[in-house]
N, C-alpha and C positions, 0 to 999 in steps of 0.2 A: 491019206485023205488030204484034200487041199483046203485052203481057206474058204473056198466056196461051199464045199460039201459040209464042212463043220458049221457053216452059217445057214445051212438048209437051202442053198442056192445051186442051180444047175451050173456046171462048168462048161461054158461055151468056148469055142476056139478063140474068139477075140479076148475073152476074159483071161484065158490061160496065157495067151501071147503077151498081153499087157503086163500081167503079173510076172512073167518070165523076164520081160524087159526091165521092169522095176528092180527085180532081185539081182539082175546082172549089172545094174548101174553102179559105177564106182563113185558117182557124184550126183547131186540132184539134177533132174531133167525137166525141161518144159513139157507141157502136154504134147506139143508138136514133135519134140524129140522122142517121146515115148511112142507116139504113133509111128514115127519113122522106124524106130528100132523094132517095134512089134509087128510092123506090116499091116496095121489096121487103119481104118479111116479116122480122121480127127474126131468125128461125131461119136463113133464107137468108143474111142479112147476116152473121151470126156465122160461117157456114160459109165464105163468101167471104173474110172477114177472116182467119180461121184459115189458109186456103189461102195467102193472100198473105203472111202472116207466116212460115209454114212455108217457102215457096219463098224468101223473102228471107233467112231464117236459114241455109238450105242453100247459099246463094250461087248458086241457080239463076236469079236475076234480079239483074243488076247495074244495072238502070235505077232511079235514085233517084226518078223521077217517078211511081212506082206509087202513092204516097200513103200508105204504111204509117205514115209519120211524122205523118199528119193524123188519127189516130184514138186515142181513149182507150178501151182495152178494159176 
């Protein structure tokens, strides 16, 4: 199960690619860098990042590997 499924959310291709880019990052990335690595639009990237941060702050995801720590918003 992914972070999206455990949060009750659908795992879309952009969500999966952004999450993969964050997990693969060796250092913090800007949103633009995440979009480049994920092959997603900047708008989609911001939507996914906002969703991940929102879920993380809600406590809906206790998995520290989601990669929120690897992005500079």
